[in-house]
C-alpha positions in Angstrom: 109.7 100.2 40.2 112.4 98.7 38.3 112.6 95.3 36.7 115.3 94.1 39.0 112.7 94.6 41.9 109.9 92.7 39.9 112.3 89.5 38.8 113.7 89.7 42.5 110.2 89.5 44.1 108.6 86.7 41.3 111.4 84.3 42.0 111.4 84.0 46.0 107.6 84.0 45.9 107.4 81.1 43.2 110.4 79.4 46.2 108.4 80.3 48.7 105.3 78.6 46.8 107.1 75.5 45.4 109.2 74.0 48.4 106.2 74.6 50.8 104.3 72.3 48.2 107.5 69.6 47.6 107.8 69.7 51.8 103.9 69.1 52.5 104.5 66.0 49.2 107.1 65.0 51.4 106.5 64.6 54.4 103.1 62.8 53.1 105.2 60.2 52.2 107.1 60.1 54.9 103.7 59.8 56.9 102.5 56.9 54.6 105.9 55.5 55.1 105.3 56.0 58.4 101.6 55.1 58.7 102.1 51.4 57.3 104.6 49.9 58.5 106.4 49.6 55.8 109.6 50.1 57.1 109.0 46.4 58.6 108.6 45.2 55.2 111.3 43.6 53.6 111.9 41.3 50.2 114.8 39.0 49.0 115.6 42.2 46.5 114.2 45.1 49.2 115.9 44.3 52.8 114.7 45.4 55.8 117.3 48.3 55.9 117.4 49.7 52.4 113.0 50.3 53.0 114.1 51.8 56.6 117.0 53.9 54.8 114.8 55.6 52.2 111.8 56.7 55.0 115.2 58.3 56.8 116.2 60.3 53.8 112.5 61.5 52.8 112.7 62.1 56.0 115.8 64.3 55.8 114.4 65.7 52.4 111.8 66.9 53.6 113.5 68.9 56.6 115.7 70.5 54.5 112.8 71.5 51.7 111.1 72.7 54.9 114.4 75.0 55.5 114.4 76.4 52.7 110.3 77.5 52.4 111.0 78.9 55.7 114.5 80.6 54.7 113.1 82.0 51.2 109.3 83.4 53.0 111.9 85.3 55.4 113.8 86.5 52.9 110.7 87.7 50.9 110.5 90.2 52.7 106.7 91.2 51.1 105.0 90.1 54.2 106.4 91.3 57.9 107.7 87.8 58.7 111.1 87.4 60.1 113.4 85.0 61.0 112.0 84.8 65.0 108.5 83.9 63.5 109.8 81.0 61.9 111.1 79.6 64.9 108.8 81.5 67.8 104.9 80.2 67.2 101.8 82.8 67.1 104.2 85.6 67.1 103.9 87.2 64.2 102.3 89.7 63.2 101.1 88.4 59.7 98.5 85.5 59.9 99.4 84.7 63.1 97.3 81.8 64.1 98.3 79.9 60.4 101.9 80.5 60.6 102.8 80.0 63.7 100.4 76.5 62.9 103.6 76.2 60.0 106.4 76.9 62.7 105.0 74.5 65.1 105.3 71.9 62.4 108.9 73.6 61.7 110.0 73.1 65.5 108.5 69.5 65.5 110.6 68.8 62.6 113.8 70.5 64.0 112.7 68.4 67.3 113.2 65.3 65.5 116.2 65.8 63.9 118.0 66.8 67.4 116.8 63.8 69.2 117.8 61.5 66.4 121.1 62.7 66.6 121.7 62.6 70.1 119.2 58.8 70.4 121.9 57.3 71.8 121.9 59.6 75.1 118.2 59.9 76.0 117.5 56.6 75.1 115.2 54.6 72.6 112.1 55.5 74.5 112.1 58.7 74.6 113.4 59.5 71.2 110.1 56.9 69.8 107.5 59.3 71.6 109.3 62.3 70.3 109.7 60.3 66.9 105.8 59.5 66.9 105.0 63.2 68.0 107.0 64.6 64.9 103.8 62.7 62.3 101.6 65.6 64.1 103.6 67.5 62.0 101.9 66.7 59.0 98.4 67.9 59.4 100.0 70.9 61.3 101.7 72.0 57.7 98.0 70.7 55.9 96.8 73.3 58.5 98.8 75.8 57.5 99.3 75.2 54.0 95.9 75.7 53.7 95.6 78.7 55.7 98.4 80.8 54.6 99.2 79.8 51.2 98.7 82.0 48.5 97.0 78.8 46.3 94.9 77.9 49.1 91.9 78.6 46.3 93.5 77.3 43.7 91.9 73.3 41.4 95.2 72.2 41.5 96.1 72.9 45.1 93.2 72.0 46.6 93.5 68.6 44.5 96.8 68.2 45.6 95.5 68.6 49.2 93.0 66.1 48.9 94.7 63.8 47.6 97.6 63.9 50.3 94.8 63.9 52.8 93.1 60.8 51.9 96.0 58.6 51.1 97.0 59.3 55.2 93.5 58.7 56.0 93.0 55.2 53.8 96.8 54.2 55.1 95.7 54.8 58.9 92.3 52.3 58.3 94.3 49.9 56.6 97.2 49.1 59.9 93.9 50.0 62.0 92.2 47.0 60.3 95.1 45.2 59.6 96.2 45.1 63.4 93.8 42.0 64.5 90.5 41.4 66.1 90.3 43.0 68.3 89.0 46.8 68.7 90.9 48.4 71.2 90.4 51.8 72.6 93.7 53.1 70.6 92.5 51.4 67.7 89.0 52.5 67.8 90.2 56.4 68.3 93.0 55.9 64.9 89.8 54.5 62.9 87.5 57.2 63.8 90.2 60.1 63.9 90.5 58.7 59.6 87.2 59.7 59.4 86.6 62.4 61.8 89.7 64.9 60.9 89.3 64.7 57.5 85.8 65.6 57.3 86.0 68.7 60.1 89.9 70.1 57.9 87.0 70.3 55.0 84.0 71.8 56.5 86.7 74.1 58.1 88.4 74.8 54.5 84.9 75.4 53.2 84.4 78.2 56.3 87.9 79.7 56.3 90.3 79.5 53.3 88.0 78.4 50.6 85.3 81.4 50.9 85.4 85.0 50.1 87.4 87.7 52.6 89.5 84.8 54.8 92.7 87.1 54.2 91.1 90.0 56.3 89.7 86.7 58.7 93.1 85.0 58.7 95.1 88.6 60.5 96.2 89.5 57.3 98.0 93.5 57.7 95.6 95.9 56.3 98.9 97.0 54.0 98.8 93.5 52.5 95.2 92.7 51.9 95.1 90.7 49.3 95.3 92.2 45.7 91.8 94.9 46.3 95.3 96.7 48.2 98.0 96.2 45.8 96.1 96.9 42.9 95.3 100.7 43.9 99.0 101.1 43.3 97.1 100.4 39.4 95.5 102.7 37.3 91.9 102.0 37.0 90.8 101.2 33.4 90.5 102.2 31.1 94.6 103.4 31.0 97.4 104.3 28.4 101.0 105.0 28.7 104.4 104.4 27.1 106.7 101.4 27.8 110.0 100.2 27.5 111.9 97.2 28.7 114.2 93.8 27.4 113.1 91.3 25.1 115.3 87.8 25.1 114.6 85.0 22.2 115.9 81.8 23.0 118.1 79.2 20.5 115.8 76.5 19.5 115.5 73.3 21.6 115.7 70.2 20.5 112.0 70.2 19.1 113.0 73.6 17.3 110.9 75.9 19.6 112.2 78.4 21.0 110.8 80.9 23.8 110.6 84.9 23.8 110.4 86.9 27.1 109.5 90.7 27.8 110.0 92.5 30.8 108.8 96.3 30.0 107.6 98.9 32.5 105.7 101.5 32.0 103.6 104.4 34.1 100.4 101.7 34.2 102.6 99.1 35.7 104.9 95.9 35.2 104.3 93.8 32.2 105.8 90.4 31.4 105.1 88.5 28.3 106.1 84.9 27.9 105.9 83.0 24.0 106.5 79.7 22.9 106.5 78.3 19.4 107.8 77.7 15.8 110.2 80.4 14.5 108.7 81.8 11.5 111.4 83.0 8.9 110.8 86.8 9.6 112.0 86.7 13.2 108.5 85.9 14.6 107.1 82.9 16.4 104.2 81.2 16.0 102.8 81.0 19.2 102.0 77.7 20.7 101.8 78.9 24.7 102.4 82.0 26.8 101.7 83.6 29.3 100.9 86.9 30.1 101.1 89.2 34.0 101.0 92.8 34.5 101.2 94.0 37.7 103.2 96.8 40.6 107.3 96.0 41.2 106.6 94.4 44.5 103.8 92.0 43.3 104.2 91.7 39.1 101.1 88.4 39.3 98.3 91.3 40.1 96.9 90.1 37.0 97.9 86.8 34.7 96.5 85.3 31.5 97.5 84.5 27.9 97.8 85.6 24.8 93.9 86.5 22.8 95.8 87.6 19.8 99.6 88.2 18.4 99.6 90.4 14.8 103.1 91.6 14.1 104.2 93.6 16.4 100.4 93.8 18.5 100.0 92.3 21.0 96.4 91.5 23.0 95.8 89.8 26.1 92.9 88.7 28.4 94.1 88.8 32.2 92.1 88.1 35.3 93.6 88.8 38.9 93.6 86.9 42.1 90.2 88.8 43.7 88.1 88.0 40.4 88.5 91.2 38.0 89.4 91.3 34.2 91.2 93.6 33.0 92.5 93.1 28.3 95.8 94.4 27.4 97.3 96.4 24.4 100.6 96.3 23.1 102.1 98.2 20.1 105.6 97.2 20.4 108.8 98.2 18.7 111.6 95.9 18.7 115.0 96.3 18.5 116.5 92.7 18.3 120.5 93.8 18.2 120.2 95.3 21.1 117.7 93.6 22.8 115.7 96.1 24.1 111.3 96.8 23.3 109.4 99.8 23.5 106.2 100.9 22.5 102.3 101.9 23.9 100.2 99.8 26.5 96.2 100.4 26.6 94.2 98.9 29.3 90.2 98.2 28.9 88.1 96.3 31.1 87.7 93.2 29.9 85.5 93.1 26.8 86.1 96.4 26.1 89.4 96.3 24.0 88.7 97.3 20.2 
């Protein structure tokens, strides 16, 4: 295992997650503008073409982020997802249904882009039909994010999905209510959908991505099944060994704080420590924020946590895996500031057993 491999894998993982979340937010904004009929609004300061331009530009930005999400997912290489899987739905060996829904959303956005470029040739009626069909990309993308995303059971992602769903449902109900006193079959279907679709999504999430064992049921290959399979490459606590790596200390920022990053490899696994705080006269820092991860070259963030104590060159951290298991790490480091290197020892114990 190498530190370079760990850094590359971690960067791609964060890029994939980040572009996916931003894509969902942008698609939600586009749907809200479209469903609310905001493109027909106008004021003296905000003429209609400006509002319509905002809607169009947000749509283009959403497409760009979706494309970036697709490319980083393929480039990551952790899961068996190829470029073909990003275009042909339900053909992937990795979570075929839920990844396939993401492919469907991407294909819908591609259709919207291409038909917009050919709008003069295909006619306004055909373009408008495809344009409304593209709104289906939003709920499909939402289910894809919950069905395949590694953050689906994290609190902030649950809140984000709930807020996005609630806003779209309210926008639909508001649009239906403002359409007039007469209730047509279309209006009734839209109102029912605004209530039933979020409810159905909640029930599906509770029984699916929100419950244990979802990775296996979703179609994750056995070789990649969650942190349990990946953690098999790590020793069971207690373990101990030597480590070596690099240390980087930033210059003071505008507030006078510095950050210290340590990346070290040991036979047991890879350790990364990030600290931020006020610099001390002796060369250390008064830690105000920290992050510690422990894992393998392929998945450096199998366990994540924070420092619980820092005394000279002794660091203690409490870490937790996505599967819920916990370990305590103790690092005793010797720092060579002139060369930016660290050596020392690593000891891991079951949570609460560190002395």
